[in-house]
C-alpha positions as CSV (number, residue, x, y, z in Angstrom):
1,M,77.2,119.8,135.7
2,S,78.6,123.7,135.1
3,L,80.1,125.2,137.6
4,A,77.3,127.4,137.6
5,Q,75.2,124.4,138.8
6,N,78.0,123.5,141.3
7,F,77.9,126.6,143.6
8,T,74.8,128.8,142.6
9,R,72.3,127.2,145.0
10,T,74.3,126.7,147.7
11,L,76.8,129.9,147.7
12,A,76.6,131.4,151.8
13,F,75.0,134.2,151.8
14,D,73.7,135.3,155.5
15,L,70.1,137.7,155.1
16,D,70.6,139.0,158.5
17,E,74.3,140.0,157.5
18,L,73.2,141.6,154.0
19,L,70.5,143.5,155.9
20,A,72.5,144.8,158.4
21,G,75.5,145.9,156.2
22,L,72.7,147.4,153.7
23,K,71.7,149.2,156.7
24,R,74.8,151.2,157.4
25,W,74.6,152.4,153.7
26,I,70.9,153.6,153.8
27,E,71.6,155.3,157.0
28,C,74.5,157.3,155.1
29,E,72.0,159.6,153.0
30,S,73.8,161.0,150.2
31,P,71.5,163.6,148.1
32,T,73.4,164.2,144.8
33,F,73.3,167.9,145.5
34,D,75.0,167.6,149.1
35,T,78.7,167.1,148.3
36,G,79.6,166.6,151.8
37,A,77.0,163.9,152.4
38,V,78.2,162.4,149.1
39,N,81.5,162.3,150.6
40,R,81.0,160.3,153.9
41,M,78.9,157.7,151.4
42,M,82.1,157.4,149.5
43,T,83.8,157.1,152.5
44,L,82.0,154.4,154.0
45,A,82.1,152.6,150.6
46,A,85.7,152.7,150.5
47,E,86.2,151.3,154.0
48,D,83.7,148.2,152.9
49,L,85.8,147.6,149.7
50,A,89.4,147.8,151.7
51,T,87.7,145.6,154.3
52,W,86.2,143.1,151.5
53,G,89.9,142.6,149.9
54,A,89.6,145.5,147.1
55,D,92.3,147.9,146.0
56,V,90.8,151.2,146.0
57,E,91.3,154.7,144.5
58,R,89.5,157.6,144.8
59,I,89.0,160.3,142.4
60,P,88.1,164.0,143.4
61,G,84.5,165.0,142.1
62,P,83.5,167.4,139.4
63,P,83.1,170.6,140.6
64,G,80.3,171.5,143.5
65,L,79.9,167.7,143.2
66,G,81.2,164.6,145.5
67,D,84.0,162.0,144.6
68,C,83.8,158.7,143.2
69,L,85.4,155.5,143.6
70,K,87.6,153.1,141.6
71,A,88.3,149.7,142.6
72,S,90.0,146.4,142.0
73,F,89.6,142.8,143.3
74,P,92.8,140.4,144.0
75,H,93.1,138.6,140.4
76,P,96.4,137.8,138.2
77,D,95.5,139.8,135.8
78,S,93.9,142.4,137.8
79,E,95.7,145.1,135.7
80,R,93.7,144.5,132.3
81,G,90.1,144.6,131.8
82,G,87.4,142.1,132.6
83,I,84.2,142.8,134.5
84,L,83.5,146.2,135.5
85,I,80.2,146.4,138.2
86,M,79.1,150.3,137.7
87,A,76.9,151.7,140.1
88,H,76.1,155.2,141.6
89,L,75.9,156.3,145.1
90,D,73.7,159.2,144.9
91,T,70.2,159.6,145.7
92,V,67.3,161.7,145.0
93,H,66.3,162.4,148.7
94,P,67.6,165.2,151.1
95,V,69.1,164.6,154.4
96,G,66.7,164.2,156.7
97,T,64.3,161.7,154.7
98,L,65.3,158.9,157.0
99,E,63.1,160.4,159.4
100,T,60.1,159.8,157.8
101,L,61.4,157.0,155.6
102,P,63.4,155.1,158.1
103,F,65.2,152.1,157.1
104,R,63.0,148.9,158.2
105,Q,61.5,145.4,157.8
106,E,58.1,144.8,157.6
107,G,57.2,141.4,156.2
108,T,58.8,140.8,153.0
109,R,59.6,144.7,152.4
110,C,62.8,146.4,153.7
111,Y,62.4,150.5,153.1
112,G,64.9,153.3,153.3
113,P,65.8,156.2,150.7
114,G,67.8,154.8,147.8
115,I,67.5,151.1,149.0
116,C,66.1,150.3,145.7
117,D,67.7,153.1,143.3
118,M,70.3,151.8,143.8
119,K,71.9,151.5,147.1
120,G,70.7,147.7,147.5
121,G,71.6,146.5,144.3
122,T,75.1,147.8,144.6
123,Y,75.8,146.2,148.2
124,A,74.3,142.9,146.6
125,A,76.8,143.0,143.6
126,L,79.7,143.7,145.9
127,Q,78.7,141.1,148.4
128,A,78.8,138.3,145.3
129,V,82.2,139.2,144.6
130,V,82.9,138.9,148.6
131,A,81.0,135.6,148.6
132,L,82.7,134.1,145.7
133,R,86.1,135.2,147.1
134,E,85.3,133.4,150.6
135,A,84.2,130.1,148.6
136,G,87.6,129.9,147.1
137,I,85.9,130.3,143.4
138,D,88.1,132.6,141.0
139,T,86.6,134.1,138.2
140,A,88.2,133.8,134.4
141,L,88.2,137.9,134.4
142,P,89.4,140.2,136.9
143,I,86.7,142.3,138.8
144,H,86.8,146.2,139.0
145,V,84.2,148.8,140.2
146,L,83.3,152.2,139.8
147,L,81.0,154.2,141.9
148,T,79.7,157.8,140.9
149,C,78.4,161.0,142.5
150,D,75.9,162.2,140.1
151,E,73.8,159.8,138.4
152,E,70.6,161.1,139.2
153,I,71.3,164.8,138.1
154,G,72.5,162.8,134.7
155,S,76.0,162.3,135.2
156,P,76.8,165.4,133.9
157,G,80.5,165.6,135.7
158,T,81.3,161.7,135.2
159,R,80.2,160.8,131.7
160,E,83.8,161.1,130.6
161,L,84.8,158.9,133.6
162,I,82.2,156.6,132.8
163,E,83.0,156.0,129.2
164,R,86.8,156.2,129.6
165,E,86.7,153.5,132.7
166,A,84.5,151.3,130.6
167,S,85.8,151.4,127.7
168,K,88.7,149.4,129.3
169,H,86.4,146.5,130.1
170,R,84.9,143.6,128.4
171,Y,81.6,143.5,130.4
172,I,79.7,146.1,132.4
173,L,77.2,145.2,134.8
174,V,74.7,147.9,136.2
175,P,73.2,146.8,139.1
176,E,70.0,149.3,138.5
177,P,66.5,148.0,140.0
178,A,65.1,145.0,138.5
179,R,62.0,145.4,136.4
180,E,58.7,143.9,136.4
181,G,58.7,140.1,136.5
182,N,62.2,140.0,137.7
183,G,63.5,141.3,134.5
184,V,66.6,142.8,133.2
185,V,67.5,145.8,131.0
186,S,69.5,145.3,127.6
187,G,68.7,148.7,126.5
188,R,67.3,152.2,127.3
189,Y,65.5,155.1,125.6
190,A,67.2,158.4,125.0
191,I,66.7,161.1,127.5
192,A,67.3,165.2,127.5
193,R,66.9,167.7,130.3
194,F,66.4,171.1,129.3
195,E,67.0,174.3,131.8
196,L,64.0,176.6,131.4
197,L,64.1,180.5,132.2
198,A,61.2,183.1,132.2
199,H,62.0,186.7,132.0
200,G,59.6,189.1,133.3
201,R,59.4,192.8,134.4
202,P,59.6,193.8,137.6
203,S,57.4,196.0,139.5
204,H,55.5,196.6,142.9
205,A,52.9,194.0,143.3
206,G,50.5,196.3,145.2
207,A,51.3,200.0,143.9
208,A,52.1,199.1,140.4
209,L,51.0,195.6,139.7
210,A,50.3,196.1,136.0
211,E,53.7,197.8,135.1
212,G,55.1,194.4,135.6
213,H,55.1,191.6,133.4
214,S,55.3,188.3,135.6
215,A,58.2,185.1,134.9
216,I,55.9,183.4,137.1
217,R,52.8,183.5,135.2
218,E,55.2,183.5,131.9
219,M,56.4,180.0,133.1
220,V,53.1,178.7,134.4
221,A,51.6,179.3,130.8
222,R,54.4,177.4,128.8
223,I,54.5,174.3,131.1
224,P,51.1,173.0,129.7
225,E,52.3,173.9,126.1
226,I,55.6,172.3,126.5
227,E,53.5,169.2,128.1
228,A,51.2,168.7,125.1
229,M,53.9,168.7,122.8
230,T,54.1,164.8,124.4
231,D,53.3,161.7,121.7
232,D,54.0,158.2,121.2
233,D,57.6,158.8,120.0
234,C,58.8,161.8,122.7
235,T,57.9,162.5,125.9
236,F,58.2,166.1,127.4
237,S,57.6,167.1,131.3
238,V,58.3,169.6,133.5
239,G,59.5,168.6,136.9
240,V,61.1,171.5,138.8
241,V,59.8,175.1,139.1
242,Q,61.4,178.1,140.9
243,G,60.5,181.6,141.2
244,G,59.5,184.7,143.5
245,Q,61.2,185.9,146.6
246,W,58.9,188.6,147.9
247,V,54.9,188.5,147.4
248,N,54.9,192.0,147.0
249,C,57.3,192.3,143.8
250,V,56.1,191.3,139.9
251,S,58.8,188.4,139.5
252,T,61.8,189.0,137.4
253,T,62.8,185.1,136.4
254,C,61.2,181.9,137.4
255,R,63.5,178.4,136.4
256,G,62.6,175.2,135.7
257,E,63.8,171.9,134.1
258,A,62.4,169.8,132.2
259,L,62.8,166.4,130.8
260,S,62.2,164.6,127.1
261,M,62.6,160.8,126.6
262,A,62.1,158.9,123.2
263,K,62.6,155.4,122.2
264,R,64.6,156.3,119.2
265,Q,67.4,159.0,119.1
266,T,65.9,160.6,115.7
267,D,62.4,161.0,117.4
268,L,64.7,162.6,120.7
269,D,66.4,164.7,118.1
270,R,63.4,165.7,116.9
271,G,62.1,166.7,120.3
272,I,65.2,168.6,121.2
273,E,64.7,171.0,118.0
274,R,60.9,171.3,119.0
275,M,61.9,172.3,122.8
276,L,64.3,175.1,121.6
277,R,61.9,176.9,119.6
278,W,60.4,177.7,122.9
279,N,63.0,180.6,123.2
280,Q,60.8,183.4,122.5
281,L,62.1,187.0,123.8
282,D,61.3,190.4,123.0
283,E,63.4,193.6,122.4
284,S,63.2,194.4,126.4
285,G,64.3,190.7,127.4
286,V,60.8,189.3,128.6
287,G,59.9,186.0,127.4
288,F,60.9,182.5,127.7
289,E,64.2,180.8,127.4
290,V,65.2,177.0,126.8
291,K,68.6,175.6,127.1
292,L,69.7,172.0,126.2
293,G,71.2,170.3,129.2
294,V,72.5,166.5,129.9
295,V,71.8,164.4,127.0
296,R,71.6,160.5,127.5
297,P,71.7,158.5,124.3
298,V,69.7,155.7,123.2
299,W,71.2,152.6,123.7
300,E,70.2,149.7,121.6
301,P,71.1,146.3,122.2
302,N,73.6,145.0,120.0
303,A,74.8,141.1,119.7
304,A,77.4,141.4,122.6
305,T,74.7,142.7,125.0
306,L,72.3,139.8,123.8
307,A,75.2,137.4,124.4
308,L,75.7,138.5,127.9
309,Y,72.0,138.4,128.5
310,D,72.1,134.7,127.6
311,H,75.0,133.7,130.0
312,A,72.6,135.6,132.7
313,K,69.7,134.0,131.6
314,A,71.6,130.5,132.0
315,V,72.2,131.2,135.3
316,A,68.5,132.2,136.5
317,D,67.6,129.4,134.6
318,E,70.0,127.0,136.8
319,L,68.0,129.0,140.1
320,E,65.2,128.7,138.6
321,M,63.6,132.0,138.2
322,P,62.9,134.0,135.6
323,L,64.9,136.8,133.7
324,P,63.5,138.5,131.0
325,H,64.8,141.6,129.0
326,S,63.6,144.4,127.2
327,S,64.5,147.9,126.2
328,N,63.4,150.7,129.3
329,G,63.1,154.5,130.3
330,G,64.3,155.9,133.0
331,G,67.9,156.4,131.8
332,S,71.0,155.1,133.7
333,D,74.6,155.3,133.2
334,G,74.1,152.1,131.0
335,N,73.1,154.5,128.1
336,F,76.8,155.7,128.2
337,T,78.2,152.3,127.7
338,G,75.4,150.8,125.9
339,A,75.3,153.3,123.1
340,L,79.4,152.9,123.2
341,G,78.8,149.8,121.8
342,L,80.3,147.7,124.9
343,A,78.6,144.9,126.6
344,T,76.1,146.1,129.2
345,L,73.5,144.5,131.2
346,D,71.6,146.8,133.7
347,G,68.8,146.4,135.8
348,L,70.7,143.5,137.8
349,G,69.7,145.0,141.3
350,L,66.9,143.9,143.8
351,R,63.0,144.0,142.9
352,G,61.4,146.5,144.7
353,A,58.9,149.8,144.2
354,G,58.3,153.6,145.2
355,I,61.6,154.7,143.7
356,H,62.0,157.8,144.5
357,T,59.3,158.4,146.7
358,L,58.5,158.0,150.7
359,S,57.3,154.3,150.1
360,E,60.7,153.3,148.4
361,H,61.7,149.7,149.3
362,I,63.0,146.3,148.1
363,E,61.5,142.8,148.2
364,V,63.7,141.4,151.0
365,D,64.2,137.8,149.0
366,S,65.9,139.5,146.2
367,L,68.9,140.5,148.0
368,I,70.1,136.7,148.2
369,E,68.2,136.1,144.6
370,R,70.0,138.6,142.9
371,S,73.4,138.3,144.7
372,R,73.4,134.5,143.6
373,L,72.6,135.6,139.6
374,M,75.4,138.1,139.6
375,A,77.6,135.5,141.7
376,G,76.8,133.0,139.0
377,L,76.8,135.4,136.0
378,M,80.8,136.8,137.2
379,A,81.9,133.4,137.5
380,R,81.0,132.2,134.2
381,L,82.3,135.5,131.9
382,T,85.3,134.9,130.0
């Protein structure tokens, strides 16, 4: 009987304790652009990690963003690389979301801002480490942790940190939400973000409307044209628009953000070229401007990632749970490590739905199931 068969089914997890601990994390709201809120979350996580026996290092955040955390659990070879649990603690939900999306359990579901993406999976992954330690089960490889602050905006300030730290390790485990059918992620599509800026000509909207050129109207005209470029190979969507300040003034500027996603890097590269062609300014400066923002490279599974998946599948088989794998959209920091050729397995977090909405929730039974999966996987890796 293998080591995993000996302990994964019986490894001790208390569901009430898991939910109580997770509640503290969910009720510490941490939207990306609120530096103080993110840092409060990092402080809470650092305190918990220290309580669980980890050596914690706080890394000052990029300009305008929150801090990050590195941690390592005791191990005879803790100075060398091994297993990296990589996650983010920022969310898309602004402070105050708890008023309309409070942490609560309703039947088989538990709700809260960021509970599925991805505080729940991160908490479960760390509790898997705690359970192994409490059971006296030593892993062959040291376990390290990297918690970042800006994944929800494409990791513009932490990509270098992620790639540098991940490159020190043999395996990268990413507890982003599970996929359909209890699946995990073995690859991700390429993603590009764009900054849009429409330039208008100001005038008094009441007294001299015809003298102006509305930046808002310019932006509105471009949005359907941009989104109409979507085809089977590459998608385009505009998700943010901000323009105007006074209703009696013809708007001078209107800002927006767009997202493009493709299964293949070559398709995304062509999509980027198409987007940049929208730069059209006349001699007076009126028109439309596009700037390329953060790009997540395509992550195509290699032999190392598929071998890592095989280890996870063996543990899932012993736990009698399905564990399909696939490449998926919705980028993560796994794009960076996978694109580097590092053995990366993503989607190891909790099952749930409503991600990024006011119905975001997890399936409660996945807390223990996924914790056991993570524990079994970490114990198998050599």
